[in-house]
N, C-alpha and C positions, 0 to 999 in steps of 0.2 A: 579476405574481408572478415572483420569481426562479426561474430554471430551472437545476438542477444536473445535469450529465451524469455518469454513472458507468458503469463496465464491468460487464456481467453482466445477468442477467434479474431481474425483480421478485422480491424475497425474498433476493437476494444480500447478503453482508456489507456491501458498499458501500451498498446500499439501506438497511440497518439504521442505518448511521452517519448517512446523510442524514436519516432520520426522527428519530433521537435528538437531533441537534444543530441541524438546520434544519427543524423541523416545518412551518414556514409556506412552505417552498420546494417547488417541483415537482421531484421526482426523475425524471430521464429516463434510461431504460435504453439502453445502447449495446452493440453486439455485440463490439467490440474497443477496445483502448486508442487505436488510430489514430482510430476513430470518435469517441471521447470528445474528443480534441484537436480534431478537425475540427468537431465540434458547437459548440465555443466559438469557434474561428477564424471560422466562418461567421456567428456571431451568433445561431444558433439557440438556444444556451444561454449563460447568463451566467457560470457557474463550472463547474469540474470537480472531482470528488472521486476520488482514486485511491489504491490501496494502494501503499506504497513499501517497507516492511520487514515481515518476520514473524519472531517470536522463535525459530521452529523452522527454517523454510525459508530464512531469510536475506533478501537483497534480492529484490524482485519483478523478474522478468526483463523486460528491454526498457525499463523506466521510465526508467532513468538515461540511456538513449540519446535518448529523446524529450524529456526535460525541458529540456536546455540550449538547444535550438533551437526550442522550442515557442512562444516568445513569451509564455509564461504565468509567473506568479510565485506562490510559496507565500505564502499569507496566514494560514493556520491549520493546526494539526495535531490529530489525534484518535487515541486508542488504543482498540482494541476487543478485549476478551477474547473469543476465538473459541469459539463453542459449536456443536457439530455433533450433530444428532439423527439417529437411524435412523428413517426414516419410510416408511410403506407405504400402499397403498390400503385403504379400509375393508374389514374382513373377513379381511385377510391376517394371518398369524402367523409366529413364528419357524420353525414346522414347514413352512410352505408356501414359504418363501423359498429361492431358488437363486442369484440374482445380486444384486449391489449396485452402484449407479451413482453416480458423483460425479466431480468434478475430480480430476486426478491427485494434486495436493497433499493434498486432503482424504482420499483413499484411503490415502495414505502416512502420514497422521497419525492414522488410525483402524484400524490393523492388528489390534489385539487383538480387537475385536468381530467383525471380518471372519473372523478365524481361529477364534474361539469358535463362531460360527454356521456355519462351513464354507461361506462364500459365495464365489462367483467375482466378483472385482472387474472392473467394466467402466468405462472412462474416458469421461466426458462433458466437454463444453467448459466447463461452469460448474456449480457446486453447485446453485444455484436452478434452472438449466436441467434438471438431472437430476431434480429433484422434479417439474417440469412434465411431463417425458417419461414418468415412470412413472404420473403421474396420468392422462395421456392414454391410456396403454396399458391401464390398468385391470387389470393382470396381478398376481395375488397372489404370483407367484414372484419379483417384482422389488421391490427396496427402493432407497431413495436416502439418501445421507448429505448433509445440507444444513442451513443455519441454521434456527432455529425459525420465523422469519417465513415461510419457504417453505411449511411445513406449513399455516400459516394461509391463505396465499394460494391454494394449490392443493387444499385440502380433503383433506389426507392425515392419517393417524393416526400419532402418535409411538409407536414400539415400544420404543425405548431412548433415554434422554436423556443428553446429555453423553458421547458415545462416543469423544471424542478421547483419545489415549493419554497426553498430557501436560496437566496442569491450568494450565500457564503459557503456553499457546498464545495469543499476542497479536499483532495486526497494527496497524501504524501507518499511518494515512491522512493525506494532505495535501490541503488545499483550494487550488485554483489559480484565479487571476484574471488576465485580460488587463491589468488595472490594477496598477501597482506600489504596494502599500499597505504602508508600513513601520510596524511596531509602535512606539508611542512609547517613548522612553527613560525609565527610572525609574518604570515602572508595572508592576512585576513581572518575573519571569524571562522572558528572550527568547532565542530560538534564531536564529542566522544560518547560512543554507545557501549554499554557493558552489561553483563548479567552477573548476579552474585546470589549465593545462598547464605543466609544468616545462621549463626550458631544457635542451637536450641537453648537459649538463655533468656531470662527475664530482661526486658528492655533492650534486647540485642539490636533490633532495627533502629530504635531511637539513638543508641550509641553509635551504630554504624554510620548513620547519616550526620552525626554531630560534626564530623570533620569537614564536611562540605559547608556547613553553616559558619563555623569558626574561621574557615579560610576564604569566605566570601565567594563561594562557587554557586552559580545559578543552575539549579537542577530543573530541567524543562520537562522531564518525564520520569515517573516512577510507577511501575505496574507490577502487580504480583500475579502469579499463576501457579497451579499445582504441578508437581513433577512426580513421575513414577506412580501415579494413582494414589498417593498418600496425602491425606488431609494435613498431616503435620509437616510435610516437606514442601516448603514454598520457595520458589525462585523469583527474583526480582529483576526486571529489566529497567535500566536507568539510562538517562541521557543528560549530559551536562554541557554547558558552554565552556569551551577551553580545550587546550592541548595538554596531554599527560606530562609533557616536559615543562609546562608552566609551573612555577614554584608552588602556587596555591593548590592547584589540582594535584600535583605530585604528592604534596603532603596529605591531602584528603584521601587519595587512593591508598597511601601507606597506612593511614589510620583505619581505613576500611578493612584491611587484612586482619586486624586484631579481633574483629567481631564476625568474620565470615569464614565459611569452609571452602569457598571456591569463588574466584573472580575471573571472568573471561571478557576481554575487550573484543567487541564485535567490529569496531571500526573507529577510525579517527579521520574525519573527512570534512571538506569545506562546507560551511553553512550556506544553504540556498539563500539568495537575496530576498526571497519571500519572507523569511523570518524577520527582516528588518521592517 
């Protein structure tokens, strides 16, 4: 059986994506992103599933630092509409509640219900972990904000459904493999993800990106971040629509080499239908 490592506890959003898209695989919970990558590197797991972007919070912290040197390749992407429910131990009610526990991002995305019920937010390391913690405590004054699967796993009652402030809260996940599996050309929309470092020259980034514009390539992501602790050393993560063997993208990537010191393709994979 294929084993897929994910960060979080059983019932987390990553676990939900595993169950939805890879029902025949064994989903393996890991405490941290480092543990996820280590599980695949050691051969204990075959693949990794990690969140990479959220429509409200932006990019997921640290992932962009791990990916380039992880030795793993993106082979698929999946989008999940995030649902957060307010869950309690059996017998608890809005009147008994005093505190609400969840991951810091989830608390920040559910401010309205927290304010309405006058609850004190307390940070947990993980949304599903918060659900487990209040189930173990058995305290009717504590609630958790977590995905619906967590209530099912930990035997909690759902007091309020869909308590997130925004109804467009969506997270993008990527499936990572130690094997480089390139999506076939001409078999539907494809995304190409890559990282590059620009040469330390005036207008280098402008010139590096010029080839994508002149060749009509749609760039859907461009993010910069520091590498090696140096403010002068900047790495860029980019994503474009298209296959590297498509003539236009092939020319654009060739032009990119003139203005960069390093280009690494992270993956060439089918575009999720959500993009449409």
